[in-house]
N, C-alpha and C positions, 0 to 999 in steps of 0.2 A: 351674337350673344353679348354684344357690348354693353346693353343696358343692365343686364343681370350682374355682369362682372363689375360694372361701375357701382351698382347698388351695394354689393358685398364688400367693397374696398373699405378697410378700416372699420367695418361692423364688428361688434363683439358678439361672438356666438359661443354658447356653451352646449357641448355634446355629452350626453351620457352614453356609455358603451362604445367609446371611441377605440377601444382596443379589439372590437370584434371585426368581422369581415366588412359589414356595411359601414360601420363606424369609421374604420380605417380609410376607406375610400372617400367617405364624406369629409373627413379631416383633410385629406389630400386636396379634394375639390375645392374646399373653402380656402385652403391655404393658396392655391393657385389663383384665386380671385382676389387675394390681398386681405382676406378677413383676419381678425384677431381671434384665434380659436383657443378655448379652454376645454380640455376633455376630462372626463370623470369616469373612471371604471375600475373594476378589478383586473387581475392579469389576463392576458389573452387566453381565450378558451381553447386554444390548440397549440401544439408544437410540431412544426414550426407555425408561425403566424405572419400575416401580412404586416401587422403592427411592428413586429421585431425586424423582419426582413428589410422593410422600407425605412426603419429608424424614424418612425413618425414623431416620436418624442423629441426629436431634434428640431422639429419645425413648428411644434405647437406647445402650449402650456398643458400640463397634465397632472391630475390628482389621482393617486391610487387609493381607492376607497370603495365602499359598498353603498349602493343607493338606499339600502335598508337603514343606514345610519343617518336618520333624518337631521340630526343637529349638524353633522358634517356637510351633508348636502346643502342645507340652508346657508351654512357659513360660506362654503365655497361659491355658491351662486351669488350670494351678496357681494363677496369680495371681488368677484369677476364683473359684477354689474353689467351683464350682457343685454343686448338688444333682443336677442333671439335665443330660445332654448329648444334643442331637438333631443328628444328622449328616445334613445335606441337601446339602452341597456335592458337585457332580457335573457331568459333561458329560451333559446330560440329553436329547439328541435322537439319533434313530436315523440319519438320513441324513448328518449331519456325522460320525458315527462311521465311515462308509465313507471319508470324505475324510481323516480324522486318527485312524486306529485306534490308533496307539501312544499318542498323547495321551489318548484315550479310556480305554484300559486303565490308563494311568499314573494318571490322576485318579480313576477309579471303583474301581480295585483297590488300588493302593498308597496312594491318599488315604485309603481306609477303614482300611487297616492303620495308617497314621500316626496317625489319631485314636484308634483303639483302644489303640494303644501308649501314647499320652499319657495316656489315661483310666487306665490300669493304674497309673500313678505318681502319681495324684491321689486320695488317700483320701476327699476330701469327696464325690466322685461316688457317689451311691447307685444310679443307673440310667442306662443309655445306650440310645438307640433309633437304629438304622441304617436310613436310608430308602433302599430299593432301588427296585423296580419290578415291575409285573405281568409284564413282559417277562423277568423272570429265569427263568421256567420253560421247559422244553424244549417248544416248541410242537409239537403233533402235527398241526396243520393241519386240524383238525376242530372243529365246535361242541362245545366242552367247557369247563366252568368248573373252573379249576385250583384244587386244594387245597394247603394248606401242606405236605403230605407228598409232593407230586409232585416229580419230578426237576428239578433246576436245569439250564439249558442256554442255547441261543440260537445262531442261525445268522449273525446280524449282530454286528459288534463291540460295539455298545451292549448288546444283550441278553446276550451272553456275559459282558461286564464286570460286569453286574448279578448274573448268576448267580455269578461269581467272588466278588463282594462278599458274597453270602450264605454261600458256603463258607468265606470267611475269618472271617466273623462267627461262624459255628458253631465253627470251630476255636478262636478266641479264647475263646469262652464255655466250651468243654469243657476247654481246657488251662490257662486262667488265671482267668477271671472266677468260676467256681464256687469256686475257692480263696480269692479275695479277698472274696467275698460281695457283689460289685457285680453287680447285675442287668443283663442284656444281652438286647435283643430286636431283631428286624428287622421292618420293615413293608413291605407291597408294596401300593400303591394302584393303582387304575385311571387312565384319562385324566382329568386334572383340568382343569377350566375355571373362569374367573372374571375379574372385572375386573382390569385391570392387567397382563395377560400380553401382552407385545410381542415374544416370541421370534420369530425368523425361522423359516420353514418349519414353522409350527404352525397348525392349521386355523382357530381363532377369530381369532387376531392377523392371519393372512393375509386373512381377510374383513373385519376392521375397517379394515385399511389400504386395501384395495381400495375398499370401499364409501364411505370418507371422501373419496376422490379421484373417486368416480363412475366407477371403473374396473371391469372384469371380473375375477373371481377364478377361478383355475383350480383344479379339484378332481382329484385324482389317482386316488383309490380310493373311489368313492362307495358301493360295497357292503361295504367293510371295516367290521367290527363291533368296537366298543370298549365297555368299561364306564365311560361318561361319568359324571362326578360333580363337583359344585361343590367348589372347593378347601377350603372350610371344613369339609366333611364328614370327609374323612380327617384333616385336621389336628386336628380335635376328637378323632378316634379316637386319634391319637398321644398327645395330652395325657391322655386317659382311661387309656390303657395305662401311661403313665409313672406315673401315680398308683397304679395296681394294682401295678406292679413294685416300687414302694417299700413298699407295704403287705404284699404276698405275693410275693417275688421267685421262689421256687422254683416257683410255679404259672404265672406269666406269662412267664418268660424263654425265649421261643421265637420262631418266625416267625408273622406275622399277616397276613391279607389284609384290606383295607379298600376296599370297593367297593359299588355299588348292588345290589339284589336282581337275581337272574339275569334276570328278565323285563324289567329295566330297561336291558339292553344295547341300543344302537341303532347304526345304520349311520352312516357319515360323511354320506351323502346325507340322512338324516333330520336331522342336526345343522344341515347347510347350509340345508335348507328351512325349519326352524323359526326359526333365528337371522336369516335374510335378510328375514323378514317385518318386522323392526324398522327396516329401512333402505328408504326409498323409491328405487325405480330400480335396486336391486341387480341385477347381472348376473353370471351364473355360466356357465363352459364347462368341458367335460370335457378334462382333459390326457391325451392318448393316447400321449405319448412314453414310452419305456422308461426306468424308474427303478430304483434299487437295491431289492432285495427287502424287503418289509415283510409281516408276518404279516396274513392276511386276517381271521382271527377271534382275538379275546382275550376271555376271560371269567374271572371270579374266583368261587370258592365261598367265601363269607364266613360260613359257618355258625358257625365257631369264634368269630369276634368277636360274632355275634349271641347266641350261647348263653352264652359265658363272660364277655363284657364287657357284655352287654346293650347293644351298639352297633348302630345301623343308620343309613343315610342319612336325614337330616332333610328334605332337599330332593329332590323328584322331578326327573326328567329335564327336564320342562317348566319347573319352578321354577329349576333350575340355568341353563338358557338364558336365562330372563327376568331373573334377577339379574345375569347377566353383561352381557347387552345394556343393561340399566338403568344399570350402572355406567359403561359406555363412553359411552353417550349423554349422561349427566349430566356426565361429564368434558369432553366436547366442547362442552357448554353453558356451561362455565366453573366448574363446582363443584370443590371442593378434593378432591384424591385421598385424602388421609388421612382427611378427614371422611366420604368415601364408604365407606371401608374400615370405619371405626369404627361407622358406622350399620349396615352390613350385619352386622358381628360382634355388635353389641348385639342386633339383632333375632334373629339366628341363636341366640344363647345363651338367648333367651327362649322358644324353641320346645321344647315337651315338658318332661319332668321330669328332673331331675338323676339320674345313674345312682348 
């Protein structure tokens, strides 16, 4: 991993959504590589949060503000003068999007436009990566691995908002970024898991909370299939892509899928069965109530990342579950959250050879 670590040493990187689960891990990963990181986000979306437990604000610069405040976004990006912008700030859950559709569209659609608009007026930015979701694709409801060329869509507000963010990114790239020479790409990852995720209404955090209290956890859709992956795998992909975008912008400025091999997709039930083995006395029951629609099957075709970036997941499904459970169990035993993250990052970066 030496080349990528060397690349990011002293690079100036601006992250939106650094107080979220993925953003916190990304901030830690970049800090471990010696990057100069500036985060921009609202307060953490959960209590507790990885951001607070790991005291990430002690290791990076941070601005507490809303991405919808375009003037502040522009001012902060210009003051930071970053080489790279990674946009992760979002309303990131399907079910809350039914409860607050306007806020979801506002944050995920106009928030993306706000960041892109600010980047255009900041000449120091060499590349920008917009993080959307595997749910940005128009789901056909069948076992199918979506390719980057498939249609954007979504039947629920969250999925539709991510499809819109992709369309906005494409429009900005074709209309403006090609002219300025600033590289712009979007990335679509599968369902990420890892230590430090405390979000409400998300599978692993729900299990951790229930098992810690010796309570039963309810499972809504045990047969639903998702491309599960440890959070470090797609984040490494994003950082590798940013490096490539700076080196060869015309080759890499497009949409990218980052997920496990197709055979590594697993059901919710499989995740529950394997994760629960780490907790004695865990109890599970099936929630048969009627809930808002969620896709039964989601899969990603990541051939483009495999062949053009030489990227693929380093951690298997079993490894991803094990690393996640280990992080939470050690935290419960009193270990330091930041140290746990840095230990896993260091080991992760030691796996395999640098691309």
